[in-house]
N, C-alpha and C positions, 0 to 999 in steps of 0.2 A: 500637608496632606494632599495627593494628587487629586485633582477633580475625578478622574475615572474611578477611583477608588470609593468616593462620595456615591457615585452614580449608583455603582454595584451595592454599597451598603444601604442606599435608599430603596433599591429593589427587595433586600432582604426583609426590610421593615414592612414594606408594603405587603410582602407575601406572607408575613408572619400572622396576619389577621384572616379568619376564616370568611370566605365570602359565598353566598348561597348561590350566586349566580355560576360560579365554578363548578365544573363536573370532570371527572376523569374515571374511566371504567377500571374497576378494581381487578387485579390480575386474580387468576385461579389456577389450579393445576393444568386444566385444561388449556388454556393460552398461553402458558409459560413453558410448557413441555417443549424439547427439541426432537421427541421422537415420532411426529407424524410423518407420513410419506408426504414429503414436499416435492414440488416439481421445481426442477432447477434447469439452468441454460447453459451449464458447463460444457456440453457437446453442441451447443448452438440449437438442437432441437429440444424443446421441452420434455425432460425426462423426469420420472420419480427419482428421487436422490439414491435409493438403495439400488437401483439398476444401473448407475453410471459405471461404465468400465474404466474406472480410474479413481483417484483418490480426491474427492472434491468435499469441502466442508463448508457448511452455509452459518454465518453470522446471523442471529436474529435480531429483530429493534431491541429487545430487551438487553442484549449483549452490547449493542452499539451505543444506545442513547442511555448512557449511565453516567454517574459523575466520578467514576473511579480513574479515568484519565482522560484528559482534553484532547487527546488523538486517538488513531488506531493501534497504537504501540502496544499496549496491554492486551486487547482482543486478539491480536494477531500472533503474539508471542504465546498465547494458549494454544496454538495449533502445531503439531509436530513439523518439523523440518522449515518453519517460518522464523526468520529472526529480523525484528525491525528494531531500529534505534533512534532516537531522537536526541537533539542538544538543547537544554533549556525548555522542554515541553512546548512545541511548537516551532522551533527553529529548524535547523537542517534535519532531513530526514534521510534515513538509509535503510533499505529493505532487500534482504537476501532470502531467496527460497531455494534450498538446497545448493547453497553456495554460488546461486546464479550473480551475486553483486559483487564478484571478487574484483571486477575492472570498474566498480563504481563507488569509489571513495566519498563521493559527495551529492550524488544523484541516484535516481532508481531507473536501472536499466534491465534488460532481459525479462521484464515483465509487463505484461500489458495491461492496461487500464480501461474499461468501459463503463460509462454511466447511463444508465437507461437506454442503453444500445448506441450511445454515442462513443466513437472512438477518440480517446483523448491522448493517447500515445502518439508522439509527432513522427514524421516520415523518417527521422534518424534513430528512433527507438528510446527516446527518455519519456518518461511518464511524470505528470505534473500531481505528485502525491500530495502537495501542498495545497491543492485545490480542494481537497474533500474536507469536510465536517462531518465526523460520525454522528453527531446530534441531528443531521439532516439526514440520514441514511436509515431505512426500513429494512434493507437485507444487503448482505455482502457475500457473494459467493467466491472461494478461492480454490482454483484447480491448479495443481502443482506439476512441474515438468513441461516437456517440449508441448507446445501448442501451434506449432507452424502451421499445421494444415487444418486447425480449427480457428484460430484467430490472428494469425499472422506470425512472422519471425518472432523469435525469443523463446529461449529454453528455460526461462526460470518459471513461468505460469502465466495465470491470467486473473486479474481482480475484476469482478463482474458486479458493479454496485447498482443499487436501485434506490431513488432518492425519495419517491412518493410511494404511498400505498396503493393498493388495487384501485382502480378508477370506480367511484360509487355513483350512479347517475341519480342523485337524490338531492333535494333542495335542502342545502345546511350553510351554517356559517360559524367559525370559530377563529379565536385568537389564542395562541399558546406561546409559551416560552421556557427558558431554562437560564440558570445563572449559577456560577460556580467561583468560590473562593478557595484558595490554599496557600499555605506557607510554602516555601522554597526550599527548606533543609538548612537555611541560615538566616540570621536576623530575624527569627520568627515572631520578636515581640514589637515588630516596627511595622506599620503600614506601608512602608516602602519595600517592604520584603514580601509582600502578598501578590499572589497571581489572581487574576480577576477575569471571567468571561462571561459576556450575556449574549443571548439571542431571542429572536422571536420570529413567529410565523403566524400570517394572517391568510386564511383560506377561505373562499366562497365558492359554492357549487349551485348553479341554477341554470335552467334551460340546457342541459347537456353539457355544461362549461363549467371548468373547474378553473379558479383563478387562485395562485397562491403567491406569496410575498415573504422574502425572508431575510433578516439580516443579522449581523453578529459582529462584535467588537471584543477584544481581550488584549490584555497585558500582562506580560510575564518578565519578572525582572532577573529570573535565573539564579541558580545556586551558586555560580561562580561569578567572578568579575568578567564583564564584557560577554555576558551570555543571556542577554535580555532580547525579547523579542515581542512584536506586536502585530495585529492583523484587524483588518475591517473587511467585511464582505457583504454583499447584497446581491440576492438572485430573484428572479421573477419566472415563474412557470405557467403555461396556460396549456389545459388539455381540454379536447372537445371531442364529443362521441359523434360522429357524422351519421347520416341517415342511412348510408350503405354500410354500416358497421365499423367503418375506420375509426381508430384513435388517432388524433394528432396531438403533437406536443411542441410548445414553443418554449425554448430556455434560453435565458440571456442573464449575464451577471457581470459582475465587477468585484475585484480583489486588490488590495493595497496592503503589502505584507513587508514586513522587514525583520531580520534577525542578525544577531552578533556572531562573530566567528571566533571563539576564544582560542583555538588552536589547542594542540597537544602538549603534554609536559612529559620530561623524563622521570626515570624513577626517583632520583633525588630531590627535584622540585615537588613532585607529587607528594613526598612525605613531609618536607618543610612547610611548602605554602600550596596546599591542594585548591585553593581559590584562586590562585594567581593564572594569570592569561598572557601569553606571549603574542597575541592577536590584537590585545588592546592598545600597544605602542602604536600600531599601523592602521587602527581604527577599522580592522577587517570586519566587514559585514556584507549583507545582502539587501538591497533594497528591490522589491519586485512588484510590479503591477501587470494584472492580466485582466482583459475584458474578453468575452466570448459571446456566441449565440449560436444556437443549434434549434433545428427543425426537424420533426419526423412524424412518419405516416406509417401506422402498423394496421394489419387486418388479419383476424385470426378466426378462421373457421375450423370444424372438424376435420375435413379432409385438407384443408389447404391454409397456410399461413404466409405471411409475406410482411415485408417491411423495408423502408428507405430511411437512412439517418444522415443528415448532412449537419456539419460542425465547422465553425470557423473561430479562431483564437488570435489576439494580439498580445505580445508579452514585451515589456520592457524591464530591463534588469541592468543595475549598477552594482558592481562588486569590486570595492577596494579589498585587497587580500595581503596576508603577509604575515609571517611568524618569526622572521629572522632578517638581518641584513642582506642575505643572500637570496632571500625568497619573499618578495612583496611587489606589488604593483596595482594596478587598476584595469578591471574589465568593463566594457561597456557591451551591451548586448541588446538587439532588438530582433525579434522574431515574429513572423507571420506564419501561421499553420492552418490548414484546412483539411477535412477529412470527409469521405462520403462512403457509407457503407449500405449495401443490398443485399436482402436476403429472401429466400422463397424456398418453402418445403410442401410437398404434396405426400398425403399417406393414401395408402389401399389395401384393403382387406383381401387377404388370399384365400384359397378354397379350404386350406387345412387348418384354418383359424389363426395363422400368422398375420403379422403387419409386415408391409413394405413402405419405407420413406425413402422419398429422395430430396436431397435439398442441395442449394447451390448458393453460393454467396460470393461477393466481390468488395475488396476495399481499396480505395484510392486515396492516397495521402500526399501532401505537397506542404513543401516548408520552405521559406526564404528566410535566412539568417544571415545578420550582419554582426561581426565581433570584432571589437579592437581592444588591443592590450598597449598600456602605457605605463610609464612611471607613476607613482603615487602623485607626484606634483610635476606633471609634465611641462617642458619649457618649450615655447615656440610650436606647441600644438605637435611635439614629436612624439612619436609612437615605437613600439617595438615591432607589433605586426598588426595587420589588419586584412580582413577578407569577408567577401560575401559568398554565400553557399546556398546554391537551390537544389533541393533534393526532391525527387519524385518517387513514390513507392507504390507499385501496383500488384495487387495480391488477388488471386481468385482460386476458389476451392469448390469441389463438387462430392458429394458423399451420399453413402445409402446406408441404411439400418433395415435389419432383418430381425424380427423378435417375436417371440411367443410368451406363453406364461414361465416357460422354463428358462430361457436363454435370451441374450441380445447380442447382435453383432453390428459394430459401426466400422465402416471403412471410408476414407477420406483420402483424397489427393488434391494437393495446392501446387500452384507455381506462383513464384513471386518474382519480380523484376525490379530492380532498384538502380536509379541514376542519380550521381550527384556531381555538379559542376561548381567548382571553387575558384576564385580568382582574388588575388592579394599580393601583398608583399610584405617583406620583414626587413628589420634594419640590423645589419652585422656590425662587428666590433668597428670596423673603419668608417663607419656612419653611411656606407652605401646601401642601397636596397637590393634585396635578393627577392624575385618573384615567388610566389606561393601559387601554385596551379594543380588541379586535380580534375581528373575525368573517371570518376569511379562508376563501373556498370557491373552488375551481377545479376544472374538469373539462377533460379534454384528450383528444384522439384521437391516437394516435402509430403510424404506420406504418413498417414496415421491409421492404425487398427487397433480395435478395442473389441473386447469379448469378456462377457459376464455369464455365469451360469449359476443357476440355482443349484447350490450344493446339499443344503437342507431346506426344510420348509421355510425357515427363518434366517438363512444365511446364503450368501453368495461368494464365489471365486471369480476372480476378474484378471485379466492379461492386457496390457497394452503395449504398443510399440508406436514411437513418435520420432520424427526427424524435424529438426529446425536450424535456422541460420540466425546469427546476430552481427548487424553490420556495425563497423567502426562509426561512431557518432562526430558529428562536425566539432565537438569538444576533444576528439581524440585526433585531430588532423595536424595538429602544428606541435614540433618538439618544443617544450617549456623553456629551454636554454638556447637552442642554436635557430628557432623559429624557422625552421624548414618542414617541408610536408613530410608526415611520418610512413604514408603509403602502407598501411595496415591492410591485412586480407581480412574478408569475413570469417567469423568463426562457424563451425559446423558441429552441430550437436546430434548423438544418437541416444535414446534412453530405452529400456525396457523396464516394465514394472509389474510385478505379481503380487496379488493380496487377497485377502479374504475380509469380508465384512457382514455385519448383520444386525438383527434387532430381535431380542429376547424378551418375551412378555411373563412375568409372573403375575400371581393374584394381587399383590400390592406394589409391584415395581416393574419397571421397563428399563431395559439396557439397550444402548446401540454401541457398536464396537468397530474397530476397523484394524488390521495388521498389514503391512506391506513392505516389500523388499524391492529396491530399484538400482539400476547400475546406469550411470549415463557418462558417456565419453565425448570430450570437446577437443577438436581440432583446431589450430591456429586460434589457440584460446589468447584473447586480448588481456594483457595484465601489466601491474605495474612493478618494475624491476628496480631494486635499490642501486642508487650511484654510489661511488666512492665517496663523493662530497654531499653537502646537504642536498636533499631532494630525490626524485625518482625519474624514470623515463618509461615508456610504454611501448610494449612490443607484442608480437604474436608469439607463443609459447607452445610446444607440443606436449601431450601427454596428460592433460588434464582429465582427471577421472573422479566421479563421485559415485560411491557405493554406500548404501544405508539401509537402516531399518527403521520404520516409524510405526508407532501404535497409539491408539486414541480410543478412550472409552467415556460413556456419559451415562449416567443411572440416575433414574428419578424414583423415590420410593414415598407412596402414598401413606401418610400416618391418619389417626383418627381427627375428626373435628377440623377438617379442612386444613391440615398441616401437612406438608411434604418437605423432602430433602431432596437436593440436587447434589450429585457428586460427578466431578469431571477430571480426568486425569489424561495425560499425554506424555510420552517418551520418544526419543530419537537417539540412535547410534550412527555417527557420520564418521567415515573412512574415506576422506577426501583428499585428493594427493595431484602433485605434478610429477609424474614419473621420472621426467628427464631433470627435475630441479629439486624436488623435496618430498619426503614420503608423508608429510602432513601438511595441508593446506592452510597458509595463514588466515586468520580471521574466522575460523570454524571450530566451534567447540567439538570436543570428541565425543560428548555425550549432552542431552539438554532434556530437560522435563518440566512440568508443571502440575499442580494438583489444587483443585478448587472444591471447596465444600459449602454448601448454603443452605439454611433452614428457613422456609418459607411459611408464612400464614396470609389469610387473607388480607390483613392490614400492616404487617410490618414483616421484615427479612432480616437474617445477619448471615455473613458469609466471610470467608478466608480464603486467600490464593497465596501459593508458595511456588516461587520459580527458582530454577537452579540451573546453572550453565557449568559444565566440566571446564577444565583448562583447555587453552587453544595456543597452538603455535603462532608466533607474530613475525617471524622473518623466514625467509626462503633459506639463507645461507647460515645461519648460527642457531645454537640450541636456546632459543629464547621463548619462554611460554608464559601466558598470563597464567594467574591463581584461578581457581575454580571459585564461583561466588554464587551466593543465594539472596533472596530477597522474600520478605513475608510481608503480605498486605491483609487489611481486615475492614470491615465495613458493615454499618446497619443502615435499614431504610424504613421508613414510615410513611404510609400511604393513608391520604384521607379524602375526601370528596372534593377539597379544594386542589390538592396539588400532593407531590411526592417529595419527601425530603430524604437525603442520604449524607452520612457523615462516616467519614474513614480515616484511617491511618496507613501511609505508605512507607514502605521500609521500616517496619515496626522494630527490627533488631538492629537498626541503624547501620546496616552494612556498609563496608567501604570497598567499593569497586569502580572499574572503568565501565562508562556506558557507551564509549565510542573509540574503539581500538584503530590506531593509525599502524596499519601493518606495513612491513618493509620500509619504516622510516629511520633515518640516520641517527645513530647514537641512542637506540632504543626509546625512541619519541613515541608514546602509545597510552600515556593515561590521559583520560577525560574524565575526571572524577564524577560519578554519579550523584544524583541529589541524595543528601542524608535522610533522615526521618523528615515527614512532613505530614501535615494534617489538612483535610479538605472537608468542605461542606458544599452541597449542591441542592438543587430543588428544581422541579419542572412544574408547570401549572397550565391550566387550559380554560379559557371561557367559551361557552357555547350559546 
C-alpha cells in the first residue's frame, strides 16, 4: 500500500467524527442561486453581468469547489462553445474555445489567463492552465471570442480567475481543507488504482492584513498504462488594506508536477487493448517545476479606479517523448517570464443622467526561453537542435463607455508590438550544424466595439465586433524533422457576434438565458498538416472560418420547506471549416450539449449531469469521423456543522469514447480511451 494512500485514508477517518469546533455556513437558495446581478470584469470596467456586450459566463465558488472533478474540465465543458480535455485527470490539459485550440495539440494557446489581475499568459501566448486548482478559486469569468483590444492578442477568449474572497477587514482565523478519493475506471478493487488528492488552507486576518497559506498534493494512477500524474503545490498570499484605501496583494508559490504521456491508439489497437500505451516504451512524460511571485496594488473609488500588477515566473521542464521509432526524443526547457499590467478608469455623470467612463491599460511581457532537443540517450552531449529565444510583447489600449439605464456602448482601441530574437543551431544528416536564427517583429492595431440595449424590461440585445492577432510561439519555431526555422506569420482574426440574453422572474422561479450567433475568420491560420510519413508539420493556411450558434439557460425553482431545484442546460452548433482545405474543421464536434439537474435542501443535495458531443471530423484529407458520445454523471452531498461530504459516480453508463483526439495523425491514430465508470468521495471542512 502506498504511503500517500494511507495519508488520505487517515484524513477520511479523522474527518468522519463530528467536532464542535468546526463550523461551516449552510447554503440556502439566496447564496447558491446564480441569478443575482453580479459585477464582472470581462470588459475591464466592473460591469453588471447582464449588461456586458458579449457572451460572458461566471462560474461560482460552489461550481468550482466541489468533488465532481479534480480539474476545471467538467465546469468549463458545461459552457457552450468551450471544450476542455485532460489525460489521466490532472495530466496534459487542452482547451478550445470556438476551435481556438486547433494549433495547440498539447498546450493552451489563444486563451489569455489572469488570476487576481496578474497576467499569467507568457509573452509568446502560452497559458499555464496546470497552475490552477479549482478548489482554491472563488470565481472564474469566461469571455469568448477576440479579446485583442481588451486583454491582449488571442482570439479564443480570456479566463479571469479570482483566488480569494472579497477582502474583509475583521479579525478572524480559520483553517480549512478538502480531500478526494476516486477509482480510475480500472482495477477498482485495488488501492493502487485509487486517485487521491488533499489540500489545506490557513487564513488569519488582523490589523487590516490577511495572511493565507495553501498546500495540496495528489496522485492519480490513470485509467491506462503510463497515464499517471502527480502534483505538489504551495502558495502564500498576503493582502493589506492601506490607510489611503489601497489594497495590496503579495502572491508567491511553488509547484512540482509530472504526468505521463501514453500516446494515441489506432482503431484496431483501441479495440483489442484499450489500456495499452505506445508512449510507455519511450517513458514519455513531462516533469515541470514552477516558482512565481507577484505584487499588486489596487485602489477603487466611486469615480476613479486604478491598479498595478507585477508578476514573475521561473519554469523548468524535462520532456522525454515518443510513440514510435520515428518519433521520439528528449526536450529540456528553461523559461523566465515576467509581466506588468497597469489599469486606470475614471467615470463622470453627464447632465442627461448618462455615465461616461474612460479607461486605459497597458501590459508588458518579457520571456527568455532556452530549449534543447536530443535523442532519448544522447551520445557525447549530441543534440538535434538548441536555441535561446527572447520575446518582448508590449500592448496598450484605451477605451470609452457611454451608458444609461437602457443601453451601453463600449469602444476600445489597442496597439500591440511584439519582437522575438532567436539564436541557435540544428544538426543535419551529415552531422554538420545549421544555424537557427529569427528576428520576428510585428505591430498590429486591434479595435473592439460592443453595444447592448434593453429590449424588454428583463432582456437585452447585444452586438460586438473584435479583432485579434495570435503569434507563432517559440514551440512553433523549428521544423520537427529538418530542424530549420519555420518562419510562420501571425494569425489575424476578425469576429462579429449578435446575441440576446435576459433574466425572467416568476413567483417561485428565476430563469437566466442567452442565445448568440457568431462568425469569425482567421487569416494565416497556424495549423498542423499531415505528412505522408509518421507525424505532421506546421504551416500557415488560409480560409479558417468559425460560424456557430450557442444557447445557455439556468433556472432555479423554489419549493416549500427550504427546498429548491436548479436546472442548467447549454447547446452549441458548430460549422467550422478551412475553406481551402476541408469543409469541416478537424477536432470540433458538429453539435454539443449538456444538461444538469440538482435538488437542494438546507442539509443535502442530489444532482445529475449529462454531456453529449456529436461526431467530429479527424482529418483534413479523408472522410474519417469520430463517433458521437455521451456521458452521464450523478452525485449526492450532505452538509453538517462540521463538513460537507460528496459521493458520486462518473460515466454511469460506462460509455466508451476517446477523450483526447489526435487530429491529422498518420494511420488514423486518434484514440485516447476515456476513463470507464468510476466512483469518487470527497469532503470539505473548516475550523474557525
